[in-house]
C-alpha positions as CSV (number, residue, x, y, z in Angstrom):
1,M,30.2,6.5,-4.0
2,K,33.8,6.3,-2.8
3,S,34.3,6.5,0.9
4,I,36.7,9.1,2.4
5,I,39.0,8.0,5.1
6,L,40.7,10.6,7.3
7,V,44.3,10.4,8.4
8,A,46.1,12.5,11.0
9,E,49.2,12.2,13.2
10,S,49.4,11.3,16.9
11,G,50.4,14.9,17.5
12,S,46.7,15.8,16.9
13,D,46.1,14.2,20.4
14,I,42.9,12.6,19.0
15,T,42.1,9.9,21.5
16,P,41.8,6.2,20.5
17,E,38.1,6.4,21.4
18,L,37.5,9.4,19.1
19,A,39.5,7.9,16.3
20,A,37.5,4.7,16.5
21,A,34.2,6.5,16.6
22,Y,34.9,8.5,13.5
23,G,37.0,6.0,11.6
24,I,40.2,8.2,11.7
25,R,43.5,6.5,11.1
26,I,46.4,7.8,13.3
27,V,50.0,7.9,12.1
28,P,52.6,7.9,14.9
29,M,55.0,10.7,15.4
30,H,58.1,9.8,17.5
31,V,59.8,10.5,20.8
32,T,63.5,9.5,21.4
33,F,64.9,8.9,24.9
34,D,68.6,8.8,24.3
35,H,69.0,5.7,22.1
36,E,65.4,4.5,22.4
37,T,62.8,5.8,19.9
38,L,59.1,5.1,20.6
39,D,55.9,5.8,18.7
40,D,54.1,8.8,20.2
41,G,51.1,7.5,22.0
42,S,52.5,4.1,22.7
43,F,53.9,4.8,26.2
44,P,52.7,6.6,29.4
45,V,53.3,10.4,29.0
46,Q,54.7,10.5,32.5
47,K,57.8,8.8,31.1
48,I,58.8,12.1,29.5
49,C,58.6,14.0,32.9
50,D,60.4,11.2,34.6
51,F,63.2,11.2,32.0
52,Y,63.7,14.9,32.4
53,H,63.8,14.7,36.2
54,E,66.3,11.8,36.1
55,T,68.6,13.2,33.4
56,G,68.0,17.0,33.2
57,R,67.4,16.5,29.5
58,L,64.3,16.4,27.4
59,P,63.6,13.6,25.0
60,K,63.6,14.6,21.3
61,T,60.5,14.6,19.1
62,S,60.3,13.8,15.4
63,G,57.6,13.8,12.8
64,S,56.1,10.8,11.0
65,T,58.3,9.2,8.4
66,P,57.4,8.2,4.8
67,E,57.4,4.6,5.9
68,D,54.9,5.4,8.6
69,F,52.6,6.9,5.9
70,N,53.3,4.1,3.5
71,Q,52.1,1.6,6.1
72,I,48.8,3.4,6.8
73,F,48.1,4.2,3.1
74,D,48.8,0.5,2.2
75,E,46.5,-0.7,5.0
76,I,43.6,1.5,4.0
77,H,44.0,0.7,0.3
78,A,44.1,-3.0,0.9
79,E,40.9,-2.8,3.1
80,D,39.1,-0.6,0.6
81,P,40.7,-0.1,-2.9
82,E,38.1,2.4,-3.9
83,A,38.5,4.7,-0.8
84,E,39.8,8.2,-1.0
85,I,42.3,9.2,1.7
86,L,42.2,12.7,3.1
87,Y,45.3,13.4,5.2
88,L,44.8,16.5,7.5
89,A,48.3,17.3,8.6
90,Y,50.0,18.6,11.7
91,S,51.4,22.1,10.9
92,A,53.9,21.7,8.1
93,V,56.2,24.5,9.4
94,T,56.8,22.6,12.7
95,T,57.6,19.1,11.5
96,C,58.6,16.9,8.5
97,S,55.3,14.9,8.7
98,Y,53.6,16.7,5.8
99,Q,56.6,16.2,3.5
100,S,56.8,12.6,4.5
101,A,53.2,12.1,3.5
102,V,53.8,13.8,0.2
103,I,56.7,11.4,-0.5
104,A,54.6,8.4,0.5
105,A,51.6,9.7,-1.7
106,Q,53.6,9.7,-4.9
107,D,51.9,7.5,-7.5
108,R,48.8,7.3,-5.2
109,D,46.1,9.3,-6.9
110,Y,43.7,8.4,-4.1
111,V,45.6,10.5,-1.4
112,T,44.9,14.2,-0.8
113,A,47.1,16.0,1.7
114,I,46.2,19.3,3.4
115,D,48.2,21.2,5.9
116,T,45.8,22.2,8.8
117,R,48.4,24.8,10.0
118,Q,47.4,23.6,13.5
119,V,48.8,21.3,16.2
120,S,47.3,19.2,19.0
121,A,43.7,20.2,19.8
122,G,43.6,22.8,17.0
123,Q,44.3,20.0,14.5
124,A,41.9,17.7,16.3
125,A,39.1,20.3,16.0
126,V,39.5,20.4,12.2
127,V,39.8,16.7,11.8
128,I,36.8,15.8,14.1
129,E,34.6,18.4,12.6
130,T,35.5,17.1,9.1
131,A,34.7,13.6,10.3
132,R,31.4,14.7,11.6
133,L,30.5,16.4,8.3
134,L,31.4,13.2,6.4
135,Q,29.2,11.1,8.7
136,E,26.3,13.6,8.2
137,H,26.9,13.7,4.4
138,P,28.1,10.2,3.3
139,Q,27.6,11.1,-0.3
140,M,30.1,14.0,-0.1
141,R,32.8,13.9,-2.8
142,I,36.5,14.5,-2.1
143,E,36.4,18.0,-3.8
144,Q,33.5,19.1,-1.6
145,A,35.3,17.7,1.5
146,V,38.5,19.7,0.6
147,E,36.4,22.9,0.3
148,K,34.9,22.3,3.7
149,V,38.3,21.6,5.2
150,Q,39.8,24.8,3.9
151,D,36.9,26.7,5.5
152,L,37.5,24.9,8.8
153,I,41.2,25.7,8.7
154,S,40.6,29.4,8.2
155,R,38.4,29.4,11.3
156,A,40.4,27.1,13.6
157,K,42.0,28.8,16.7
158,M,44.2,27.4,19.4
159,C,46.3,28.6,22.2
160,F,47.9,27.1,25.3
161,L,49.6,28.1,28.5
162,P,52.6,26.3,30.0
163,D,52.4,26.0,33.8
164,N,56.0,27.1,33.9
165,L,58.8,27.6,31.4
166,E,61.1,24.8,32.6
167,F,60.7,22.5,29.6
168,L,60.8,25.4,27.2
169,R,64.1,26.4,28.8
170,A,65.5,22.9,28.7
171,G,64.5,22.7,25.0
172,G,66.4,26.0,24.3
173,R,63.3,27.9,23.4
174,V,63.6,30.5,26.3
175,S,66.7,31.7,28.3
176,N,67.5,30.9,31.9
177,V,66.8,34.5,32.8
178,V,63.3,34.5,31.2
179,C,62.5,31.2,32.8
180,L,63.6,32.5,36.3
181,G,61.7,35.7,35.8
182,S,58.6,33.9,34.8
183,R,58.8,31.7,37.9
184,I,59.4,34.5,40.3
185,L,56.6,36.7,38.8
186,N,54.2,33.8,38.2
187,I,53.9,34.7,34.5
188,H,52.4,32.4,31.9
189,P,53.0,33.3,28.3
190,C,50.1,32.5,26.0
191,I,51.3,30.4,23.0
192,E,49.0,30.9,20.0
193,I,49.1,28.9,16.8
194,L,49.3,31.6,14.1
195,D,49.6,30.5,10.4
196,G,51.0,27.2,11.6
197,K,53.7,28.7,13.9
198,L,53.7,28.7,17.7
199,V,53.9,32.4,18.7
200,A,54.0,33.9,22.2
201,T,51.4,36.6,22.4
202,K,49.8,37.8,25.6
203,K,51.2,37.2,29.1
204,Y,49.0,36.2,32.0
205,R,50.0,36.5,35.6
206,G,48.8,34.5,38.6
207,K,47.9,31.0,39.6
208,M,46.8,28.7,36.8
209,A,43.2,28.6,37.9
210,K,42.9,32.3,37.7
211,V,44.8,32.5,34.4
212,V,42.8,29.8,32.7
213,D,39.6,31.6,33.6
214,K,40.9,34.8,32.0
215,L,42.3,33.0,28.9
216,I,38.9,31.3,28.1
217,R,37.0,34.6,28.4
218,D,39.5,36.4,26.2
219,Y,39.6,33.6,23.7
220,A,35.8,33.4,23.4
221,E,35.4,37.1,22.9
222,D,38.5,37.9,20.8
223,Y,37.8,35.2,18.2
224,R,33.9,35.1,18.3
225,M,34.1,31.4,18.9
226,K,31.2,29.1,18.0
227,K,29.6,28.0,21.2
228,N,28.6,24.5,20.2
229,C,31.9,23.0,21.3
230,L,35.2,23.9,23.0
231,W,38.2,21.7,23.0
232,M,40.4,21.6,26.1
233,V,43.8,19.9,26.0
234,Y,46.1,19.4,29.0
235,T,49.3,17.7,29.8
236,V,49.9,15.3,32.6
237,G,49.9,16.9,36.1
238,L,47.1,19.5,35.5
239,Q,45.6,20.2,38.9
240,E,41.9,19.3,39.5
241,E,41.3,22.9,40.6
242,V,42.3,24.1,37.2
243,H,40.1,21.5,35.5
244,R,37.1,22.6,37.5
245,Q,37.7,26.3,36.9
246,A,38.0,25.7,33.1
247,E,34.7,23.8,33.0
248,Q,32.9,26.5,35.0
249,T,34.3,29.3,32.9
250,A,33.4,27.6,29.7
251,K,29.8,27.1,30.9
252,E,29.6,30.8,32.0
253,C,30.8,31.8,28.5
254,G,28.0,29.9,26.9
255,F,29.9,26.9,25.5
256,Q,27.4,24.0,25.1
257,K,29.9,21.2,25.2
258,V,33.5,20.7,26.3
259,N,35.8,18.0,25.0
260,W,38.8,17.2,27.1
261,I,41.9,15.5,25.6
262,Q,45.2,14.7,27.2
263,A,48.3,15.6,25.1
264,N,50.5,12.9,23.9
265,G,54.3,13.0,23.9
266,V,55.0,15.7,21.4
267,I,53.1,18.6,23.1
268,T,54.1,17.3,26.5
269,T,57.8,17.4,25.6
270,H,57.5,21.0,24.4
271,G,55.0,22.4,26.9
272,G,55.9,20.5,30.0
273,P,53.6,19.1,32.7
274,A,50.4,20.8,33.9
275,A,50.0,22.9,30.7
276,F,46.5,23.8,29.5
277,G,45.2,24.7,26.1
278,I,41.9,25.5,24.2
279,A,40.8,25.2,20.6
280,G,37.7,25.7,18.6
281,L,36.2,27.2,15.5
282,A,35.4,30.9,15.0
283,E,32.0,31.9,13.7
284,N,31.7,32.2,9.9
């Protein structure tokens, strides 16, 4: 039986420990500081915040290139020529990564590419659950795995809250007026991942600990989330008080397990420091 090797981008924010535990291969996305381009995940995320404070500008993010995928695909194929590669992509409407993989997969009949229509922890939830299923069912064929993945994608939900809109303003995604109003009124827009796109939906008002409590309760109820696992993602600078409140609220909502992951450079650049997000799978 052919083995199935999972591939995802660094923008999934899957930690090296999780990647090693499940045999997931991570393809780097990229962050550019003026004339220096670095692989996402290869540098301390604080560097992004420091760069903004020093220059008043945000670094630029970019997707994985065809060469990035060629390198990973070649490595996997050299190690196991019989392996099937299942690439579960960062939302294709937000980056060039998926198209880069399609280019790299030309003439490689052992590569299957699927757009998860998710980012960060939402993508991680799909990838890790797929990896878990493959470990539980090592005889699973690629056609069956694709079927399972499509079901997971249909049930994957993710949203996040920026602590403030400063980085979104600097990136041209909100105006100065909106940013100032949000700061004065202590408003945090909820950014949901809907059909692959980042869409501002609800607005929450108050301190982050209070807002995070409300967000988790709304999320669990609105989407009828499975209670076996909740993913929580944060950017550098999240206060310990918010961390504790999120854990407590998840427990009160009946979630049996919480997995925390820190965002790499891509989400940090767009969401700013001290942002908080949740992801999981809805019930069937």
